[in-house]
Every structure is written in structure tokens, then in C-alpha cells.
Phi, psi and omega in degrees: 000133181240132186232133175231152177239121180229115176050050179071007178254121178269124179252116183252112171270113181297328179171136181287335178220166175087180188277354181050050180294141181274074176293167180300317180297316181294320178301314181294322177298317180297316179304317182293337182282345182271072180244109185293342177285340182252345177202155183250354178203154181226135173241128181245130174215157178253214176256180186279007171248319184219125169287298171197136178271007174094200181294153179276103182299331181292334174286330185273324185293128179082356180285152179282174187298322180295319180292317178297318179298320180296318181294312181291320181292326177291322178296316177299320179294325176297313179298318180295322179298318179295316179298322186275349181298128187294337181261177181289142174237125187235137176246149175239113186256104180242008178211182182307137180223096192239142174053242180300329177293323177294317179296322177298321180290314188276346175288343178291153186294328182214139186232132173255141176240152181234141181301159178154186181262006180286169184229160182219132179171177182246139183237016185302317184295329178293338178261008183060036178260143175289154167256098181300164181305323180301317181285317182297327179298319177299314182295314186291335178272001184242312189283145170305125184308329181296335184252005187299314181295316181299311182297320185285330191244339190260354175057033178287145174252119191261142171293164179304319180294318177294320180298324177294318182293322183276345176111002177301322180235153183267322180229142188231119174272101193258357185286112183281356186263351183268353180090137186294320180297320180291321178297319178296321178297318178296319178298322179294320177299314179297319180297321178296318179297317180295317179299318180294325177301315181286328175299316180294331179293330174075217187298328177304323178294316181300318180292320180294320179297318179297319178294318183299322184256011180294148179089359178293124183254113181261106181219117185252005188298318181296328178294320179296314180299318183288332181302327186266007175289153182301318182300311182294319180298320178298317181291319178298315180297324178296318179296315181298320178297331183277348183290000000 
């Protein structure tokens, strides 16, 4: 993870290469970076192949209930931390954003997308996993209502253009001729301008954000219980074997 601070805006590169898996250590590091005394806005981006492939299944498979609970509860705490951060949090998705990686992207207040062959989506239902209210609240406050059932239940992986249409991302740099790195650079420039706009707005933005996300209930217990069912364990083990 690489972190820079520019004009009160913290820019977090999850990783220049690799899958940017949300290990327990990385989750905790990210949580610690959301300190409003040290920055007033946060921009999160991955690399041009993968934004984040989500939680590390190899850490979860075979782990006992306490360990699984710690990983999921820390992930929920990360999402909650982003929601509760008083300033704007912006993601730039220029690579695959799957499962937990997708949730990390869409929990941000504003999302930029970049053209490419990468995909974005949720696969919990394919693993027979519940979407707890905490997770569903994030999805329902982000996705175009017409696509909410499809996104939540069908485990589709969307192209950047499709992700823009269903609401995963707010703005889409779709020009395939300018180069993906340049498109990501343009998205970063736009993200910095937007972040500065909200910084300049001051406390009204913080109060509006708090109002917008009020009532979010973060409860992961049902997810933990379901993780250990025979059906889910068989599916998880099948996925891990295919990695």
C-alpha cells in the first residue's frame, strides 16, 4: 500500500501490482488511515488490472469461528469507518473489483470508472452466503433501484460500461483511445477537484453525509453463522481449489 497526502487529500494506492486482497492486516491499516485530523478527504485506487479481489479466501478457509469472525467484523468496521468519515471518500476503479473489493469501491461516496476488460460485481449468492443488512444497505444506497435485485442475487460481473449503468460507478471514462493509464490519471485529477470542492464546503458536507447514511445497521453475525454451513464450505473450498 502506498499513501500520499496532497492538499489535505489522502491518496491510497492499494497496490501497483497483484490482487490487492483485503487481508486482516491491510484492513486494519486502511482503518487507521481514516483520521480526519490528518486529512479531509480520501481517494482509493488499485492498479490497472485489479482494484481489489476482495477478502483472502485462503485466510478464511479452515479458520476457526473466532478467526473468521475477526476477519469479517474488521471488514465491516472498515466499511463503517468509510461511511462515518466526515469528509468525502472517492474510489477509482480501473481494474477488477469483486466481492469484498466491489463493496470497498461502492461504499465510497463517489466512484470513478475507467474503460477496460475488467469486471465488477458481487458473488455472495453463488457461495450461498447471506447479504446482511449492513451490506445490503450499502448496495441499496448505491445501485440504481431497477437493478438492485439483479445485482444482489444474480452474481453478475459487469463491464465498466454496465457498472456505470447499474450504479456501481458515478462517472465513466470510456474513451479506449487515450490509454488506460492516462484515463486513470484523468480520473484522479477529477477526483482531486471533487474532493477539494467538498473540503471547501466544510461542515455542511459532513452533516449531509451523516444524514444520508444515518440508520445504517452494521451486523455481521448472520454472515458468520452462514459461513460454517456445509453448503457454503463446499463452495468456498471449490473456489479456493480453482485459484
